[in-house]
VOFIMAR-688952 format. One record per residue: residue in one letter; residue number from 0; x, y, z of N, C-alpha, C in turn. Coordinates in steps of 0.001 Angstrom, whole numbers. Atoms other than C-alpha are relative to their C-alpha. Example, Ala and Ser with C-alpha at 12.3 -4.5 7.8 and 13.67 -1.06 7.14 Angstrom:
2
ATOM  residuo  num      n_u      n_v      n_w     ca_u     ca_v     ca_w      c_u      c_v      c_w
ATOM        A    0      890    -1190        0    12300    -4500     7800      900     1200        0
ATOM        S    1     -820    -1190      -60    13670    -1060     7140     -770     1090      730
end
This chain:
366
ATOM  residuo  num      n_u      n_v      n_w     ca_u     ca_v     ca_w      c_u      c_v      c_w
ATOM        X    0     -875     1128      267   -28604   -86063    35237      642     -459     1301
ATOM        X    1     -568      557    -1217   -27416   -88377    38001     1515      108      -45
ATOM        X    2    -1441     -164      -56   -23877   -87580    39091      680    -1322      344
ATOM        X    3     -754     1223     -259   -21283   -90343    39104      674       95     1358
ATOM        X    4     -709       84    -1267   -19940   -91435    42482     1294     -778     -226
ATOM        X    5    -1297      627      227   -16244   -92292    42504      436     -804     1219
ATOM        X    6     -541      831    -1068   -14578   -95013    44532     1239      691      569
ATOM        X    7    -1117     -720     -608   -12314   -93134    46955      745     -862     1021
ATOM        X    8     -685      894     -930   -11236   -96161    48974     1403     -326     -506
ATOM        X    9    -1330      460      394    -7640   -97359    48993     -129    -1455     -442
ATOM        X   10      201     1359      520    -8133  -100364    46748     1274     -826      139
ATOM        X   11    -1143      898     -156    -5848  -103244    47635        3    -1015    -1143
ATOM        X   12     -140      887     1151    -4554  -105334    44745      361    -1414      468
ATOM        X   13     -249     1404     -346    -4747  -109108    45111      918     -637    -1043
ATOM        X   14     -801      754      958    -2425  -111618    43489     1453     -125      401
ATOM        X   15    -1404      298     -297     1162  -112786    43377      977      870     -785
ATOM        X   16     -878     -786      871     2507  -110445    40703     -689     1322     -320
ATOM        X   17      633    -1316       97     1798  -106704    40719      843      923     -869
ATOM        X   18     -681     -995      815     2686  -104123    38078       57     1338      717
ATOM        X   19     -139    -1346     -571     3938  -100680    39122      263      981    -1134
ATOM        X   20     -207    -1103      944     3550   -97592    36946      237     1253      827
ATOM        X   21     -278    -1219     -762     5029   -94294    38149      284     1160     -946
ATOM        X   22     -271    -1185      802     5333   -90737    36889     -664     1225      586
ATOM        X   23      635    -1236     -465     4369   -87118    37380    -1392      166     -588
ATOM        X   24     1272      -74      738     1428   -87564    34942     -516     1438      -84
ATOM        X   25      338    -1422      118     1320   -83880    34039     -297      396    -1443
ATOM        X   26     1094      784     -577    -1140   -84750    32566      170    -1498     -289
ATOM        X   27       63     1407      372    -1987   -88448    32386     -621      -72    -1393
ATOM        X   28      458       14     1392    -2317   -89088    28651     -158    -1428     -515
ATOM        X   29      277     1312      578    -3117   -91943    26292     1216     -923       41
ATOM        X   30    -1204      812      -97      497   -93102    26317      134     -632     1375
ATOM        X   31      -23      532    -1371      459   -93445    30103    -1074    -1070      183
ATOM        X   32     1131      922     -178    -2927   -95123    29965      310    -1368     -611
ATOM        X   33     -345     1263      661    -1686   -97741    27515      996     -803      834
ATOM        X   34     -977      681     -854     1252   -98521    29814     -676     -608     1230
ATOM        X   35      691      483    -1198    -1043   -98866    32831     -855    -1223     -326
ATOM        X   36      826     1147      401    -3430  -101172    30976      884    -1220     -252
ATOM        X   37     -931     1119      216     -486  -103292    29880      465     -564     1345
ATOM        X   38     -499      437    -1308      820  -103403    33462    -1038     -804      767
ATOM        X   39     1027      754     -743    -2498  -104580    34866     -327    -1327     -690
ATOM        X   40      391     1211      728    -3168  -107152    32115     1118    -1047      -47
ATOM        X   41    -1112      949      -24      293  -108708    32186      252     -549     1407
ATOM        X   42     -182      400    -1389       28  -109077    35964    -1367     -192      650
ATOM        X   43     1274      155     -705    -2637  -109548    38630     -666     1340      279
ATOM        X   44      522    -1339     -213    -3139  -105807    38817     1133      998     -106
ATOM        X   45    -1012    -1055      127    -1314  -102479    38751     -216     1064     1065
ATOM        X   46       41    -1139     -917     -473   -99792    41287      621     1191     -720
ATOM        X   47     -454    -1228      663     -167   -96302    39798      499      960     1073
ATOM        X   48     -599     -918     -969     2176   -94001    41724      204     1355     -671
ATOM        X   49     -143    -1363      506     1732   -90298    40957     1005      710      904
ATOM        X   50    -1101     -560     -778     4881   -88496    42046      204     1467     -343
ATOM        X   51     -242    -1409      279     5764   -84839    42414      369      782     1241
ATOM        X   52     -410     -873    -1105     6716   -81881    44566     -574     1388     -241
ATOM        X   53      514    -1359      103     5686   -78297    45231      770      771    -1069
ATOM        X   54     -633     -769     1063     6354   -76177    42157      514     -825    -1155
ATOM        X   55     -449      827     1126     6897   -79098    39774     -716      410    -1278
ATOM        X   56      552     -423     1291     5981   -78913    36099    -1514     -166      -64
ATOM        X   57     1446      164      -35     2503   -80210    36807     -678     1153      703
ATOM        X   58      585    -1118     -749     1769   -77564    39419      120     1295     -786
ATOM        X   59     -175    -1202      817     3172   -74886    37117     -991       55    -1155
ATOM        X   60     1019       60     1058      608   -76046    34542    -1412       22      583
ATOM        X   61     1318     -154     -614    -2233   -75642    37055     -559    -1232      658
ATOM        X   62      488     1233     -639    -2467   -79141    38537     1046     -496      989
ATOM        X   63     -967      423    -1002     -712   -79828    41822      -63    -1510      206
ATOM        X   64     -120     1448     -187      195   -83287    43079    -1313     -631      436
ATOM        X   65     1267      558     -480    -3048   -83869    44968    -1045      -23    -1103
ATOM        X   66      965      -51     1102    -5138   -82768    41989      298    -1073    -1040
ATOM        X   67     -366     1037      973    -3203   -85086    39683     -351    -1385      528
ATOM        X   68      351     1289     -590    -3661   -87966    42095    -1491     -264      -43
ATOM        X   69     1460      153       29    -7404   -87366    42337     -496     -258    -1416
ATOM        X   70      446      176     1388    -7791   -87067    38572      374    -1380     -526
ATOM        X   71     -400     1349      417    -5833   -90277    37996     -900    -1047      653
ATOM        X   72      884      940     -705    -7938   -92058    40621    -1376      -60     -651
ATOM        X   73     1304      -53      665   -11076   -90919    38802      -30     -910    -1228
ATOM        X   74      -56      818     1216    -9957   -92685    35615     -233    -1471      313
ATOM        X   75       42     1429     -330    -9675   -96042    37370     -958     -308     1146
ATOM        X   76      924      166    -1124   -12500   -95620    39859     -756    -1317      -44
ATOM        X   77      809     1215      135   -14415   -98605    38476      835    -1248     -314
ATOM        X   78     -896     1111      335   -11385  -100829    37892      631     -551     1281
ATOM        X   79     -504      591    -1244   -10652  -103157    40811     1415     -547     -116
ATOM        X   80    -1363      510      176    -7325  -104188    39322     1035     1123     -115
ATOM        X   81     -925    -1142       23    -5808  -100684    39336     -252      858     1231
ATOM        X   82       95     -861    -1174    -5109   -98688    42485      955     1172     -178
ATOM        X   83     -796    -1217      195    -3797   -95113    42498      419      573     1349
ATOM        X   84     -506     -686    -1180    -1614   -93490    45135      959     1088     -458
ATOM        X   85     -989     -999      403      826   -90593    45191      999      247     1115
ATOM        X   86    -1067     -279     -958     4088   -89654    46869      491     1431     -192
ATOM        X   87     -462    -1384      -16     5270   -86177    47822     1517       19      171
ATOM        X   88    -1465      -16       -6     8936   -85540    47047      587     1242      665
ATOM        X   89     -475    -1262     -569     9158   -82247    48952     1167     -170      972
ATOM        X   90     -976      145    -1085    11332   -83667    51731     1108    -1008     -310
ATOM        X   91    -1121      858      397    13769   -85787    49744      859      764    -1000
ATOM        X   92     -863     -693      961    16765   -84710    47629     -524     -180    -1423
ATOM        X   93      396      154     1411    16102   -84074    43938      812    -1108     -659
ATOM        X   94     -710     1041      747    17048   -86752    41456     1265      581     -634
ATOM        X   95      -62     1451     -249    19468   -88405    40958      312     -384     1440
ATOM        X   96     -363      331    -1381    20421   -88134    44655    -1177     -551      801
ATOM        X   97     1172      394     -769    16867   -88841    45729     -535    -1387     -280
ATOM        X   98      534     1301      395    16508   -92318    44251     -336     -905     1190
ATOM        X   99      226      943    -1107    16855   -94314    47481    -1158      440      893
ATOM        X  100     1164     -403     -809    14500   -92204    49665    -1300        2     -799
ATOM        X  101     1211       39      832    12088   -91953    46727     -547    -1417      -72
ATOM        X  102      439     1395       53    11969   -95731    46400     -601     -443     1327
ATOM        X  103      563      340    -1310    11348   -96021    50138    -1425      531      119
ATOM        X  104     1350     -577      -20     8363   -93682    49817     -947     -808     -880
ATOM        X  105      841      736      948     7038   -95542    46794     -355    -1375      554
ATOM        X  106      262     1361     -469     7397   -98998    48312     -869      -17     1252
ATOM        X  107      908      -97    -1153     5702   -97870    51532    -1441       53     -476
ATOM        X  108     1353     -105      548     2653   -96903    49473     -407    -1286     -708
ATOM        X  109      301     1228      742     2857   -99995    47260     -350    -1136      956
ATOM        X  110      261     1071     -969     3001  -102349    50257    -1371      159      648
ATOM        X  111     1319     -263     -589      -83  -100672    51726    -1117     -510     -891
ATOM        X  112     1043      329      969    -2006  -101469    48558      127    -1415     -552
ATOM        X  113     -203     1375      444     -782  -105053    48122     -518     -967     1058
ATOM        X  114      566      965     -950    -2759  -107878    49750     1040    -1040      403
ATOM        X  115     -968     1071     -248      -59  -110533    49421     1368      594      350
ATOM        X  116    -1296     -578     -376     3078  -109527    51392     1178     -634     -736
ATOM        X  117    -1067      692      730     5094  -112006    49302      -82      246    -1509
ATOM        X  118      183     -262     1436     3967  -110601    45943     1290      524     -629
ATOM        X  119    -1128     -547      761     6581  -109863    43295     -490     1203     -801
ATOM        X  120      378    -1247      664     6667  -106547    41436      681      132    -1358
ATOM        X  121     -512     -266     1345     7113  -105563    37811     -169     1492     -270
ATOM        X  122       22    -1440      256     8028  -101928    37075      -84      254    -1503
ATOM        X  123      137     -382     1412     7061  -100255    33794      491     1435     -168
ATOM        X  124     -539    -1331      238     9027   -97287    32468      385      144    -1465
ATOM        X  125     -409     -275     1374     9756   -95651    29142     1394      588      -84
ATOM        X  126    -1331     -599      -44    13167   -94334    30251     1054    -1066      297
ATOM        X  127    -1074      973     -193    16269   -96511    29848      778      292     1287
ATOM        X  128     -716     -393    -1220    17984   -94551    32639     -717     -509     1247
ATOM        X  129      774      481    -1149    15154   -95438    35038       80    -1523      111
ATOM        X  130      -89     1470      -11    15262   -99096    34016     1319     -455      624
ATOM        X  131    -1312      379     -525    18985   -99290    34763       94      259     1499
ATOM        X  132      -62     -328    -1432    18576   -97576    38143     -864     -950      816
ATOM        X  133      880      934     -710    15676   -99794    39167      619    -1395       57
ATOM        X  134     -688     1296       -5    17629  -102900    38152     1101      -27     1062
ATOM        X  135    -1074      -97     -996    20449  -101686    40390     -543      -12     1429
ATOM        X  136      505     -181    -1366    18344  -100736    43420    -1062    -1011      404
ATOM        X  137     1039     1001     -294    15570  -103356    43131      275    -1256     -826
ATOM        X  138     -360     1165      823    17343  -106443    41709     -986    -1153      122
ATOM        X  139      985     1076     -195    14591  -108671    43103    -1231      187     -880
ATOM        X  140     1175     -300      820    12032  -106997    40809      330     -106    -1490
ATOM        X  141     -138      -39     1460    11456  -107186    37076     -268     1429     -464
ATOM        X  142      217    -1340      553    11675  -103967    35033     -230     -123    -1502
ATOM        X  143      362       49     1418     9982  -103576    31645      227     1377     -619
ATOM        X  144     -211    -1245      733    11190  -100901    29224    -1061      104    -1084
ATOM        X  145     1121     -180      927     8171   -99612    27326      459      806    -1215
ATOM        X  146     -314     -725     1231     8541   -98496    23699    -1020     1121     -176
ATOM        X  147      925    -1129       61     6997   -95030    23781     -292      457    -1418
ATOM        X  148      266     -368     1390     7196   -94705    20015    -1283     -636     -525
ATOM        X  149     1265      613      412     4138   -96944    19805    -1144     1003      103
ATOM        X  150      978    -1077     -133     2144   -93899    20960      783     1263      353
ATOM        X  151     -943    -1097     -228     4427   -90879    20512     -667     1302      447
ATOM        X  152      534    -1233     -575     2935   -88253    22809      675      198     1351
ATOM        X  153     -654     -286    -1276     4445   -86527    25831     -763     1074      752
ATOM        X  154      608    -1042     -813     3287   -84380    28709      479     1375     -415
ATOM        X  155     -552    -1287      439     5594   -81629    27462     -739      520    -1226
ATOM        X  156      713     -407     1219     3926   -81567    24035    -1416      454      326
ATOM        X  157     1367     -369     -381      502   -81426    25667      -14     1340      716
ATOM        X  158      -31    -1272     -730     1450   -78610    28045      296     1165     -932
ATOM        X  159     -342    -1066      942     2906   -76617    25158    -1136      301     -965
ATOM        X  160     1098     -202      944     -104   -77115    22885    -1137     -967      319
ATOM        X  161     1048      943     -427    -3052   -78732    24686    -1116     -193    -1012
ATOM        X  162     1120      143      932    -5683   -78017    22026      380     -884    -1184
ATOM        X  163     -454      840     1109    -3629   -79610    19262       49    -1469      415
ATOM        X  164     -149     1368     -507    -3127   -82693    21447    -1158     -418      906
ATOM        X  165     1143      191     -899    -6561   -82652    23094     -418    -1464      129
ATOM        X  166      484     1384      -27    -7501   -86203    22142      926     -939      765
ATOM        X  167     -935      837     -760    -4405   -87570    23878     -170      166     1511
ATOM        X  168      149     -270    -1435    -5376   -86042    27247    -1140     -841      556
ATOM        X  169     1068      771     -624    -7339   -88395    29499    -1047      969      555
ATOM        X  170     1069     -954     -317   -10748   -86762    30163       72      687     1363
ATOM        X  171      -25     -715    -1285   -10366   -86040    33926     1084     1071       99
ATOM        X  172    -1078     -989      -21    -7226   -84017    33139     -262     1164     -954
ATOM        X  173      227    -1038     1009    -8733   -81924    30350     -396     1334      616
ATOM        X  174      454    -1244     -628   -10224   -79395    32755     1153      963      289
ATOM        X  175    -1147     -859     -304    -6724   -78106    33532      483      771    -1227
ATOM        X  176     -489     -611     1237    -6188   -77131    29890    -1098      709     -795
ATOM        X  177     1129     -615      699    -9630   -75831    28888      184     1514      -95
ATOM        X  178      -45    -1446      210    -9716   -72316    27426    -1416      544      231
ATOM        X  179     1329     -423     -443   -12636   -70674    29219     -208     1490     -245
ATOM        X  180      312    -1391      329   -14232   -67469    27936    -1250      434      759
ATOM        X  181     1103     -545     -793   -16434   -65452    30291     -560     1234     -694
ATOM        X  182      667    -1190      539   -18985   -62933    29020     -796      641     1126
ATOM        X  183      747     -713    -1036   -20247   -60313    31471     -380     1387     -507
ATOM        X  184      468    -1334      345   -22019   -56987    31320    -1292      293      725
ATOM        X  185     1251     -378     -659   -24927   -55070    32762    -1181     -555     -793
ATOM        X  186     1158      597      680   -28473   -56225    31871     -263      604    -1380
ATOM        X  187      441     -407     1332   -29693   -56054    28280     1147      465     -896
ATOM        X  188    -1124     -309      886   -26282   -55936    26625      232    -1101    -1028
ATOM        X  189     -108     1054     1000   -26803   -59100    24591      941    -1128      367
ATOM        X  190     -930     1057     -445   -24701   -61469    26702     -477    -1390     -409
ATOM        X  191      525     1352      217   -26967   -64491    26357      100     -411    -1461
ATOM        X  192      -47      337     1428   -27247   -64358    22567     1437      -76     -497
ATOM        X  193    -1398       42      419   -23531   -63636    22198      648    -1319      407
ATOM        X  194     -569     1267     -475   -22544   -66649    24311     -493    -1156     -863
ATOM        X  195      575     1083      814   -24900   -68903    22366      591       -4    -1407
ATOM        X  196     -521      -85     1370   -23698   -67643    18982     1476     -392      -71
ATOM        X  197    -1416      360      -22   -20027   -67982    19918      181    -1503      185
ATOM        X  198     -109     1438     -261   -20532   -71495    21253     -307     -806    -1254
ATOM        X  199      355      728     1216   -22209   -72615    18051     1023      238    -1104
ATOM        X  200    -1029     -309     1007   -19613   -70865    15910     1236     -877      199
ATOM        X  201    -1227      753     -283   -16772   -72728    17650     -271    -1420      493
ATOM        X  202      368     1374     -362   -18667   -75965    18322      414     -317     1434
ATOM        X  203     -442      100    -1390   -18187   -75498    22062    -1194      -38      949
ATOM        X  204     1064      -63    -1009   -20282   -76075    25189      -88     1405      583
ATOM        X  205      172    -1316     -617   -21695   -73034    26943     -995     -110     1144
ATOM        X  206      954      -34    -1108   -23648   -72093    30030     -926     1193     -140
ATOM        X  207      963    -1099      -66   -26699   -69952    30547       76      649     1376
ATOM        X  208       27     -690    -1292   -27187   -67432    33320     -867     -792      976
ATOM        X  209      704      860     -954   -28173   -69521    36353    -1223      678      597
ATOM        X  210     1134     -724     -585   -30501   -66800    37634    -1282     -235     -784
ATOM        X  211     1194      181      830   -32847   -67434    34713     -673    -1348      262
ATOM        X  212      598     1261     -436   -33415   -70938    36034     -387       67     1470
ATOM        X  213      199      -45    -1452   -33136   -70226    39743    -1262      770      384
ATOM        X  214     1117     -853     -423   -35700   -67422    39974    -1362     -619     -313
ATOM        X  215     1284      668      238   -38582   -69229    38210     -161    -1269      842
ATOM        X  216       67     1236     -768   -37715   -72443    40054     -447      254     1431
ATOM        X  217      325     -311    -1395   -37984   -70800    43463    -1000     1150      141
ATOM        X  218     1062    -1005      -32   -40655   -68249    42484      448     1276      706
ATOM        X  219     -527    -1215     -618   -38564   -65208    43342      436      974    -1096
ATOM        X  220     -391    -1040      949   -38074   -61915    41474     1264      697      490
ATOM        X  221    -1231     -708     -357   -34997   -59711    41417     -147      784     1301
ATOM        X  222      163     -869    -1169   -36410   -57316    43998     -434     -751     1256
ATOM        X  223      375      815    -1157   -37373   -60215    46305     1150     -889      485
ATOM        X  224    -1121      883     -310   -33974   -61883    46434      542      236     1407
ATOM        X  225     -630      -40    -1312   -32619   -62699    49883     1461     -418     -147
ATOM        X  226    -1425      298       85   -28972   -63224    50700      246    -1466     -348
ATOM        X  227     -179     1425      308   -29394   -67008    50579     -307     -304    -1467
ATOM        X  228      292      174     1423   -30900   -66702    47092     1202      411     -849
ATOM        X  229    -1132     -504      768   -27990   -64654    45825     1195     -945       91
ATOM        X  230    -1098      950     -154   -25438   -67028    47266     -301    -1300     -745
ATOM        X  231      403     1222      705   -27393   -69996    45901      157      136    -1499
ATOM        X  232     -155     -226     1440   -27460   -68486    42416     1467       27     -404
ATOM        X  233    -1419      -79      319   -23755   -67745    42530      660    -1364      -47
ATOM        X  234     -578     1347      -41   -22815   -71278    43519     -544     -849    -1146
ATOM        X  235      591      736     1128   -25241   -72684    40940      706      365    -1304
ATOM        X  236     -711     -421     1207   -23504   -70602    38257     1393     -625      -54
ATOM        X  237    -1330      616      -69   -20108   -71849    39407      -65    -1468     -405
ATOM        X  238      127     1430      293   -21284   -75466    39238     -370     -239    -1461
ATOM        X  239      356      131     1419   -22891   -74985    35810     1238      178     -880
ATOM        X  240    -1211     -257      781   -19654   -73527    34471      994    -1157      126
ATOM        X  241     -923     1114     -208   -17618   -76328    36007     -442    -1240     -774
ATOM        X  242      502     1160      739   -19867   -78982    34480      252      150    -1497
ATOM        X  243     -269     -230     1425   -19447   -77372    31054     1462     -310     -325
ATOM        X  244    -1422      286      201   -15664   -77573    31426      238    -1500      -45
ATOM        X  245     -225     1443     -124   -15871   -81247    32379     -812     -826     -990
ATOM        X  246      886      739      895   -18414   -82168    29735      772     -642    -1144
ATOM        X  247     -627      699     1124   -17581   -84591    26941       38      877    -1247
ATOM        X  248       42     -880     1158   -18477   -81846    24471     1094     1048      -20
ATOM        X  249    -1071     -989      -57   -15566   -79682    25591     1186     -472     -826
ATOM        X  250    -1147      306      859   -12976   -79762    22812     1143      984      235
ATOM        X  251    -1073     -918     -354   -10809   -77171    24534     -441     1433      172
ATOM        X  252      521    -1365     -107   -13003   -74050    24396    -1405      -45      589
ATOM        X  253     1308      -68     -656   -15974   -73160    26639     -375     1466      182
ATOM        X  254      492    -1364     -191   -18146   -70043    26937     -976       48     1174
ATOM        X  255      848     -150    -1179   -19822   -68816    30138     -828     1280      -88
ATOM        X  256      878    -1166     -153   -22815   -66498    30449      -22      355     1483
ATOM        X  257     -245     -462    -1373   -21661   -64847    33716      702    -1068      841
ATOM        X  258     -689      892     -936   -19894   -66398    36693     -383      405     1424
ATOM        X  259      373     -287    -1387   -20019   -66319    40494      394     1417      424
ATOM        X  260     -359    -1377     -351   -18233   -62956    40666    -1054      983     -499
ATOM        X  261     1120     -818      476   -21095   -61519    38602    -1086       52     1064
ATOM        X  262     1004       49    -1064   -23492   -62672    41308      484      753     1227
ATOM        X  263     -547     -766    -1123   -21167   -61150    43891     -299     1485     -171
ATOM        X  264      329    -1407      268   -21684   -57773    42223    -1468      273      300
ATOM        X  265     1426     -175     -280   -25465   -58220    42356     -267      -34     1501
ATOM        X  266      170       65    -1452   -25154   -59129    46028      405     1319      641
ATOM        X  267     -430    -1298     -519   -23238   -55932    46714    -1066     1068     -238
ATOM        X  268     1002    -1004      357   -26011   -53980    44987    -1347     -249      665
ATOM        X  269     1332      329     -504   -29128   -55829    46189      -40     -248     1509
ATOM        X  270       -3      326    -1438   -28054   -56857    49693     1282      505      654
ATOM        X  271    -1263     -532     -525   -25273   -54515    50806      199     -257     1489
ATOM        X  272     -125      207    -1450   -26033   -54984    54501      399    -1428      351
ATOM        X  273     -295     1410     -271   -25695   -58763    54249     1230     -509     -747
ATOM        X  274    -1091      457      863   -22840   -58912    51760     1189     -536      783
ATOM        X  275    -1194      397     -750   -20085   -59162    54360     -112    -1421      543
ATOM        X  276      192     1339     -570   -21610   -62357    55756      294    -1113    -1010
ATOM        X  277     -248     1018     1035   -21092   -64153    52427     1219      322     -862
ATOM        X  278    -1122     -439      841   -18094   -62287    51019     1064    -1083     -147
ATOM        X  279    -1064     1001       70   -15564   -64977    51907     -399    -1211     -841
ATOM        X  280      460     1134      806   -17687   -67698    50328      102      328    -1484
ATOM        X  281     -143     -421     1396   -17893   -65750    47078     1469      -38     -424
ATOM        X  282    -1421      -88      349   -14140   -65212    47166      632    -1382     -167
ATOM        X  283     -547     1361      102   -13336   -68892    47760     -318     -599    -1367
ATOM        X  284      406      560     1292   -15317   -69898    44681      615      777    -1165
ATOM        X  285     -482     -824     1116   -14257   -66971    42483     1476     -256     -285
ATOM        X  286    -1441      202      182   -10554   -67616    43054      330    -1353     -608
ATOM        X  287     -222     1319      615   -10962   -71184    41822     -194       41    -1513
ATOM        X  288      305      -98     1426   -11984   -69957    38371     1248      369     -803
ATOM        X  289    -1103     -303      907    -9626   -69737    35419     -590      397    -1348
ATOM        X  290      534     -493     1269   -10365   -67674    32314     1129      286     -982
ATOM        X  291     -921     -377     1058    -8580   -67322    29015     -166     1484     -298
ATOM        X  292      330    -1403      198   -10331   -64016    28328    -1358      283      632
ATOM        X  293     1294     -442     -529   -13196   -62027    29823     -541     1063     -947
ATOM        X  294      647     -956      896   -15466   -60332    27293     -961      862      820
ATOM        X  295      852     -934     -740   -17014   -57255    28901     -764      861     -998
ATOM        X  296      834     -825      878   -19934   -55612    27121     -463     1218      791
ATOM        X  297      438    -1199     -720   -20389   -52004    28274    -1455      319     -330
ATOM        X  298     1425     -308      221   -23923   -50561    28532     -207      993    -1138
ATOM        X  299      132     -879     1161   -23967   -49129    25015    -1216     -374     -833
ATOM        X  300     1189      450      717   -27146   -50916    23953    -1252      594      630
ATOM        X  301     1287     -446     -542   -30760   -49899    24358     -551    -1080      927
ATOM        X  302      542      969     -960   -32357   -51533    27405    -1326     -541     -534
ATOM        X  303     1214      663      470   -34997   -54060    26353     -632     -741     1167
ATOM        X  304      712      686    -1081   -37602   -55254    28841     -327    -1422     -457
ATOM        X  305      222     1395      387   -37420   -59048    28560     -983     -701      923
ATOM        X  306      973      585     -912   -39973   -59566    31319      626     -785     1126
ATOM        X  307     -690      782    -1027   -37331   -61108    33546      711      903      999
ATOM        X  308     -793     -842     -866   -35061   -58401    34899     -824     1107      656
ATOM        X  309      569    -1136     -715   -36001   -55776    37455      290     1266     -809
ATOM        X  310     -169    -1161      866   -36585   -52600    35425      701     1171      688
ATOM        X  311     -724    -1075     -678   -34877   -50474    38078     1429      122     -519
ATOM        X  312    -1354      -41      558   -31619   -51368    36348       23      572    -1414
ATOM        X  313       74     -514     1366   -32829   -49822    33072      558     1411     -120
ATOM        X  314     -521    -1355        2   -31667   -46349    34050     1461        5     -457
ATOM        X  315    -1347      -34      566   -28502   -45360    32167     1069      139     1075
ATOM        X  316     -972     -163    -1077   -26731   -44228    35320      165    -1293      788
ATOM        X  317      -63     1278     -718   -27622   -47500    37044      794    -1031     -799
ATOM        X  318     -715      962      841   -26331   -49509    34119     1501      290      -12
ATOM        X  319    -1419     -345       -9   -23054   -47599    34046      631     -292     1358
ATOM        X  320     -511      313    -1341   -22681   -47980    37812      249    -1498      138
ATOM        X  321     -182     1447      -56   -23147   -51722    37421     1223     -413     -820
ATOM        X  322    -1186      278      821   -20574   -51792    34624     1273      302      785
ATOM        X  323    -1168     -361     -806   -18121   -50000    36902      233    -1023     1112
ATOM        X  324     -122     1023    -1050   -18854   -52573    39610      602    -1282     -559
ATOM        X  325     -589     1179      633   -18041   -55385    37184     1507      195     -212
ATOM        X  326    -1420     -260      213   -14737   -53743    36313      762      -32     1321
ATOM        X  327     -642       13    -1321   -13990   -53339    40024      197    -1424      505
ATOM        X  328     -126     1383     -474   -14661   -57013    40763     1076     -734     -798
ATOM        X  329    -1057      582      834   -12409   -57989    37855     1370      391      545
ATOM        X  330    -1268     -467     -572    -9630   -55866    39329      266     -670     1347
ATOM        X  331     -144      641    -1314   -10263   -57348    42783      637    -1375     -119
ATOM        X  332     -501     1363      140    -9527   -60851    41519     1227     -108     -903
ATOM        X  333    -1226       19      787    -6535   -59842    39406     -179     -467    -1425
ATOM        X  334      303      479     1348    -8198   -60540    36073       83     1103    -1058
ATOM        X  335       60    -1139      927    -7700   -57124    34456      710     -283    -1317
ATOM        X  336     -737      303     1227    -5190   -58520    31962     -757     -943     -922
ATOM        X  337      816      914      808    -7879   -60930    30712    -1113      729     -758
ATOM        X  338     1178     -717      501   -10387   -58217    29768      125      379    -1475
ATOM        X  339      174     -487     1371   -11495   -57653    26192    -1306      784       -6
ATOM        X  340     1198     -842       10   -13926   -54741    25917     -664      -82    -1371
ATOM        X  341      761       84     1253   -16555   -55442    23270     -837     1264     -122
ATOM        X  342      627    -1319        3   -17418   -51827    22575     -440      469    -1379
ATOM        X  343      543     -377     1304   -18435   -51894    18923    -1479      338      170
ATOM        X  344     1393     -419     -213   -21799   -50078    18655    -1050     -948     -571
ATOM        X  345      982      901      610   -23413   -52906    16671      113    -1410      575
ATOM        X  346       -7     1382     -476   -24411   -56422    17687      949     -853     -834
ATOM        X  347     -881      754      882   -22593   -57818    14646     1460      327      289
ATOM        X  348    -1368     -427     -271   -19503   -55799    15437      558     -630     1267
ATOM        X  349     -460      605    -1254   -19311   -57116    18991      252    -1500     -180
ATOM        X  350     -189     1425      295   -19722   -60676    17742     1312     -212     -748
ATOM        X  351    -1231      127      780   -16908   -60171    15227     1231      268      862
ATOM        X  352    -1110     -257     -917   -14685   -58689    17933      352    -1258      792
ATOM        X  353     -215     1199     -814   -15149   -61770    20096      551    -1147     -844
ATOM        X  354     -469     1078      881   -14692   -64180    17184     1476      161     -336
ATOM        X  355    -1399     -251      363   -11410   -62553    16227      944     -409     1130
ATOM        X  356     -835      357    -1154   -10040   -63033    19754      158    -1515      102
ATOM        X  357      -46     1460     -124   -10954   -66724    19865      751     -615    -1177
ATOM        X  358     -670      542     1188    -9798   -67382    16298     1509      210       64
ATOM        X  359    -1433     -266     -133    -6429   -65771    17037      661    -1054      872
ATOM        X  360     -543     1043     -878    -5869   -68195    19908       65    -1339     -723
ATOM        X  361       53     1302      664    -6947   -71213    17872     1026      -97    -1120
ATOM        X  362     -989        6     1085    -4740   -70225    14938     1425     -133      544
ATOM        X  363    -1326       96     -619    -1744   -69850    17262      308    -1419      442
ATOM        X  364     -194     1342     -548    -2287   -73364    18565     -137    -1106    -1038
ATOM        X  365      108     1026     1046    -2681   -75118    15216     1371     -625     -264
end
């Protein structure tokens, strides 16, 4: 599938009358979107100002100011009448003392994105307090008070219960709230079938183990893997998982058949002499991942030769050593509190264990 290219230029808005929408957009939701569309259609265009500071409520929810700005820009990438910018409030006093320096920051950005230096501005806000302050400090501008009851949703409600309010979250922001479940384990523990069954049970997208595509594609077996192959597989797995999170089919829950840290373990085992040369790359990618839970299947199953895996891993001691390596990598990245050990001796039992964990979360968020 061809990937979409986003317009990353600083789009300048033409015209004599420009709307201004501002907020932390943590996240940008349907209510915000409606205000922005109104601002652009009632004027010659709209400038969206994403505002925030280090440690604000957006960053505490996993989306810092830059990420919010990029995600907002993605929404309007193809709209020449909406331009997105952001201002960092780190070096100004907090509100209400910060109003004047904040306005200076905002207007500096707005002027950059306005073609006509004589253009007039119309501010849109849902807060009466903000309207009164803007009328006081920018008497030359018009200020519109938006009735938020027309679409009663808030960033707070979304952050508190994202799955219940999923449809209100604009798609580029949904990735910050996705509940991602990772399944790992040594070979022949039933990971692939478990991931598939869970995904279908919960109507969720899922990923397959990237190695099963990579190795046939590049005509390489487990025992022939070079360091570049292992790194390539790991990054491919990371990208597959990321695409699943961003997919339109994601309704808040996603399942992964392994991740890049899994490939890191294989690299430690298959290419120990070369591992150090790629360790930092693995770590950069692994630390970007976010999991709700990690289902670990211990090697309690009979090893089945599927014609794909190197049979040297069929030995019970080898399988247990690999399991221990998985637990070590989990500890390395600080994920131990996410682990759910699926240790029921039956395939059905392990499936039921996993289902119970996911259902508990979903029931809590209803």
